NULUM-665512 format. One record per residue (C-alpha): x, y, z; residue number from 1; residue in one letter. Coordinates in nm, 2 decimals, padded with zeros to 4 digits, m for minus. Example, Ala and Ser with C-alpha at 12.3 -4.5 7.8 and 13.67 -1.06 7.14 Angstrom:
// residues 2
- x, y, z, pos, code
- 01.23, m00.45, 00.78, 1, A
- 01.37, m00.11, 00.71, 2, S
// end
This chain:
// residues 233
- x, y, z, pos, code
- 00.58, m01.46, m04.02, 1, X
- 00.29, m01.55, m04.24, 2, X
- 00.39, m01.59, m04.61, 3, X
- 00.03, m01.57, m04.72, 4, X
- m00.02, m01.24, m04.54, 5, X
- 00.30, m01.10, m04.69, 6, X
- 00.19, m01.20, m05.03, 7, X
- m00.15, m01.04, m04.99, 8, X
- 00.03, m00.72, m04.89, 9, X
- 00.26, m00.73, m05.19, 10, X
- m00.04, m00.79, m05.42, 11, X
- m00.22, m00.49, m05.28, 12, X
- 00.08, m00.28, m05.33, 13, X
- 00.12, m00.39, m05.69, 14, X
- m00.25, m00.32, m05.76, 15, X
- m00.22, 00.03, m05.60, 16, X
- 00.09, 00.10, m05.81, 17, X
- m00.09, m00.02, m06.13, 18, X
- m00.39, 00.21, m06.06, 19, X
- m00.16, 00.51, m05.99, 20, X
- 00.02, 00.45, m06.32, 21, X
- m00.31, 00.37, m06.51, 22, X
- m00.18, 00.02, m06.59, 23, X
- m00.35, m00.32, m06.58, 24, X
- m00.24, m00.57, m06.31, 25, X
- m00.21, m00.82, m06.59, 26, X
- 00.09, m00.64, m06.72, 27, X
- 00.30, m00.72, m06.42, 28, X
- 00.46, m01.06, m06.34, 29, X
- 00.55, m01.11, m05.98, 30, X
- 00.86, m01.31, m05.93, 31, X
- 00.90, m01.45, m05.58, 32, X
- 01.28, m01.45, m05.51, 33, X
- 01.31, m01.80, m05.35, 34, X
- 01.69, m01.81, m05.32, 35, X
- 01.81, m01.98, m05.00, 36, X
- 01.45, m02.06, m04.91, 37, X
- 01.34, m02.42, m04.86, 38, X
- 01.11, m02.60, m05.10, 39, X
- 00.84, m02.61, m04.83, 40, X
- 00.81, m02.23, m04.84, 41, X
- 00.77, m02.23, m05.22, 42, X
- 00.50, m02.50, m05.19, 43, X
- 00.31, m02.26, m04.96, 44, X
- 00.28, m02.01, m05.25, 45, X
- 00.17, m02.25, m05.52, 46, X
- m00.20, m02.27, m05.42, 47, X
- m00.21, m01.89, m05.43, 48, X
- m00.13, m01.90, m05.80, 49, X
- 00.24, m01.79, m05.77, 50, X
- 00.42, m01.98, m06.04, 51, X
- 00.73, m01.76, m06.11, 52, X
- 01.03, m01.80, m05.88, 53, X
- 01.37, m01.64, m05.90, 54, X
- 01.70, m01.81, m05.81, 55, X
- 02.06, m01.68, m05.79, 56, X
- 02.25, m02.00, m05.80, 57, X
- 02.22, m02.26, m06.08, 58, X
- 02.27, m02.56, m05.85, 59, X
- 01.99, m02.44, m05.62, 60, X
- 01.76, m02.38, m05.92, 61, X
- 01.84, m02.72, m06.06, 62, X
- 01.77, m02.90, m05.73, 63, X
- 01.44, m02.72, m05.67, 64, X
- 01.34, m02.78, m06.03, 65, X
- 01.38, m03.15, m05.98, 66, X
- 01.14, m03.18, m05.69, 67, X
- 00.87, m02.91, m05.76, 68, X
- 00.59, m02.93, m06.02, 69, X
- 00.69, m02.86, m06.38, 70, X
- 00.43, m02.59, m06.39, 71, X
- 00.67, m02.37, m06.20, 72, X
- 00.85, m02.10, m06.40, 73, X
- 01.21, m02.06, m06.30, 74, X
- 01.40, m01.73, m06.35, 75, X
- 01.78, m01.71, m06.33, 76, X
- 01.82, m01.37, m06.17, 77, X
- 02.18, m01.39, m06.03, 78, X
- 02.51, m01.35, m06.20, 79, X
- 02.56, m01.66, m06.42, 80, X
- 02.90, m01.82, m06.47, 81, X
- 02.95, m01.98, m06.81, 82, X
- 03.05, m02.32, m06.67, 83, X
- 02.71, m02.34, m06.50, 84, X
- 02.49, m02.26, m06.80, 85, X
- 02.46, m02.63, m06.90, 86, X
- 02.28, m02.71, m06.57, 87, X
- 01.99, m02.47, m06.62, 88, X
- 01.96, m02.39, m06.99, 89, X
- 01.67, m02.64, m07.03, 90, X
- 01.51, m02.56, m06.69, 91, X
- 01.46, m02.18, m06.70, 92, X
- 01.19, m01.98, m06.86, 93, X
- 01.41, m01.67, m06.86, 94, X
- 01.77, m01.57, m06.78, 95, X
- 01.77, m01.21, m06.65, 96, X
- 02.14, m01.15, m06.61, 97, X
- 02.32, m01.17, m06.95, 98, X
- 02.61, m00.93, m06.92, 99, X
- 02.88, m01.04, m07.16, 100, X
- 02.91, m01.17, m07.52, 101, X
- 03.09, m01.48, m07.40, 102, X
- 02.80, m01.56, m07.17, 103, X
- 02.55, m01.51, m07.45, 104, X
- 02.76, m01.73, m07.67, 105, X
- 02.77, m02.01, m07.41, 106, X
- 02.39, m01.99, m07.36, 107, X
- 02.35, m02.01, m07.74, 108, X
- 02.58, m02.31, m07.77, 109, X
- 02.42, m02.50, m07.48, 110, X
- 02.07, m02.42, m07.62, 111, X
- 02.16, m02.55, m07.97, 112, X
- 02.28, m02.88, m07.82, 113, X
- 01.93, m02.92, m07.68, 114, X
- 01.75, m02.77, m07.98, 115, X
- 01.62, m02.49, m07.77, 116, X
- 01.58, m02.11, m07.80, 117, X
- 01.64, m01.96, m07.45, 118, X
- 01.47, m01.63, m07.36, 119, X
- 01.71, m01.38, m07.20, 120, X
- 01.73, m01.03, m07.07, 121, X
- 02.03, m00.80, m07.10, 122, X
- 02.14, m00.68, m06.76, 123, X
- 02.21, m00.30, m06.76, 124, X
- 02.40, m00.14, m06.47, 125, X
- 02.21, 00.18, m06.50, 126, X
- 02.36, 00.33, m06.18, 127, X
- 02.71, 00.23, m06.30, 128, X
- 02.79, 00.09, m05.96, 129, X
- 03.13, m00.08, m05.95, 130, X
- 03.01, m00.36, m05.73, 131, X
- 02.74, m00.47, m05.97, 132, X
- 02.74, m00.66, m06.30, 133, X
- 02.58, m00.53, m06.62, 134, X
- 02.63, m00.34, m06.94, 135, X
- 02.67, 00.04, m06.92, 136, X
- 02.36, 00.22, m07.05, 137, X
- 02.56, 00.38, m07.33, 138, X
- 02.68, 00.04, m07.45, 139, X
- 02.35, m00.14, m07.43, 140, X
- 02.21, m00.08, m07.78, 141, X
- 02.53, m00.20, m07.95, 142, X
- 02.55, m00.49, m07.71, 143, X
- 02.19, m00.60, m07.79, 144, X
- 02.27, m00.58, m08.16, 145, X
- 02.57, m00.81, m08.11, 146, X
- 02.39, m01.06, m07.89, 147, X
- 02.08, m01.07, m08.13, 148, X
- 02.29, m01.26, m08.38, 149, X
- 02.30, m01.58, m08.16, 150, X
- 02.01, m01.79, m08.28, 151, X
- 02.00, m02.01, m07.96, 152, X
- 01.87, m01.71, m07.76, 153, X
- 01.59, m01.47, m07.79, 154, X
- 01.63, m01.12, m07.64, 155, X
- 01.31, m01.03, m07.45, 156, X
- 01.41, m00.71, m07.29, 157, X
- 01.62, m00.55, m07.01, 158, X
- 01.69, m00.60, m06.64, 159, X
- 01.86, m00.38, m06.38, 160, X
- 01.94, m00.41, m06.01, 161, X
- 01.90, m00.07, m05.86, 162, X
- 02.10, 00.04, m05.55, 163, X
- 01.96, m00.04, m05.21, 164, X
- 01.80, 00.27, m05.08, 165, X
- 01.59, 00.37, m04.78, 166, X
- 01.37, 00.60, m05.00, 167, X
- 01.25, 00.42, m05.32, 168, X
- 01.20, 00.76, m05.49, 169, X
- 01.58, 00.78, m05.51, 170, X
- 01.57, 00.49, m05.76, 171, X
- 01.29, 00.64, m05.98, 172, X
- 01.54, 00.79, m06.23, 173, X
- 01.71, 00.45, m06.27, 174, X
- 01.38, 00.28, m06.37, 175, X
- 01.28, 00.56, m06.60, 176, X
- 01.62, 00.55, m06.77, 177, X
- 01.59, 00.17, m06.83, 178, X
- 01.24, 00.22, m06.97, 179, X
- 01.36, 00.49, m07.21, 180, X
- 01.65, 00.27, m07.31, 181, X
- 01.42, m00.02, m07.39, 182, X
- 01.20, 00.22, m07.60, 183, X
- 01.51, 00.34, m07.79, 184, X
- 01.63, m00.01, m07.86, 185, X
- 01.28, m00.13, m07.96, 186, X
- 01.26, 00.15, m08.22, 187, X
- 01.57, 00.00, m08.39, 188, X
- 01.36, m00.30, m08.49, 189, X
- 01.65, m00.55, m08.45, 190, X
- 01.58, m00.90, m08.55, 191, X
- 01.54, m01.15, m08.26, 192, X
- 01.48, m00.86, m08.01, 193, X
- 01.13, m00.78, m07.87, 194, X
- 01.19, m00.55, m07.57, 195, X
- 00.86, m00.66, m07.42, 196, X
- 01.01, m00.73, m07.07, 197, X
- 01.15, m00.48, m06.82, 198, X
- 01.27, m00.67, m06.51, 199, X
- 01.32, m00.40, m06.24, 200, X
- 01.22, m00.33, m05.89, 201, X
- 01.27, m00.53, m05.57, 202, X
- 01.12, m00.55, m05.22, 203, X
- 01.21, m00.19, m05.13, 204, X
- 01.11, m00.02, m05.46, 205, X
- 00.89, m00.23, m05.68, 206, X
- 00.60, 00.01, m05.66, 207, X
- 00.81, 00.29, m05.81, 208, X
- 00.94, 00.05, m06.07, 209, X
- 00.58, m00.04, m06.17, 210, X
- 00.50, 00.33, m06.20, 211, X
- 00.79, 00.37, m06.43, 212, X
- 00.71, 00.07, m06.66, 213, X
- 00.83, m00.25, m06.50, 214, X
- 00.67, m00.57, m06.64, 215, X
- 00.85, m00.80, m06.39, 216, X
- 00.93, m00.73, m06.02, 217, X
- 01.15, m00.95, m05.81, 218, X
- 01.03, m00.97, m05.45, 219, X
- 01.21, m01.18, m05.19, 220, X
- 01.21, m01.03, m04.85, 221, X
- 00.86, m00.88, m04.90, 222, X
- 00.72, m01.23, m04.94, 223, X
- 00.95, m01.47, m04.75, 224, X
- 01.06, m01.24, m04.47, 225, X
- 01.40, m01.09, m04.38, 226, X
- 01.73, m01.24, m04.50, 227, X
- 02.08, m01.12, m04.47, 228, X
- 02.16, m01.07, m04.84, 229, X
- 01.97, m00.79, m05.01, 230, X
- 02.13, m00.83, m05.36, 231, X
- 01.89, m00.94, m05.63, 232, X
- 01.57, m00.92, m05.43, 233, X
// end
């Protein structure tokens, strides 16, 4: 397994998807999902200009943050427990998985203690799968309005984890629905809400997600090789 070759392939796929959708490659941020992967693997990607990495567990993010260059941008992409927020609130560039008012309030409180404003995304369970976290699409606009009142956070957009499918076309409607939802929310012009980020698409379906408007794709297996756990990649 050659990480560099894998990365080159992913980059080609992103470029092709951008061309198909008449978008600029600059619109897409590639997040390498480095959860469970050793620091040495992350270091292999740094010379190639990959600076955005996604982690699922706060402790793992914190330990990698402490040994890797501060130029690395850390994304919290996994479900976040409130008692773990304090470990990462000053280390992340973006929390993708805000799915409750209580979590939003905790992030706000921890951010205020450190005089920070933490960028977040609202996680939407578009497919309404019982096994996944996230706000129901019908509740998302009201939820955004509530969360926007917390001054310690800044709502940058939406995130979803689509079902794992063999055929990525089956997830196209999910990405389209999230995009439409973000447009609807943006039109409300809510203070403290930009809706400039759409984090959607993983190893199996990121090209379709880009065609439907993703601005961030989370690719783990496609870069680092197979792992057992497919959630959040």
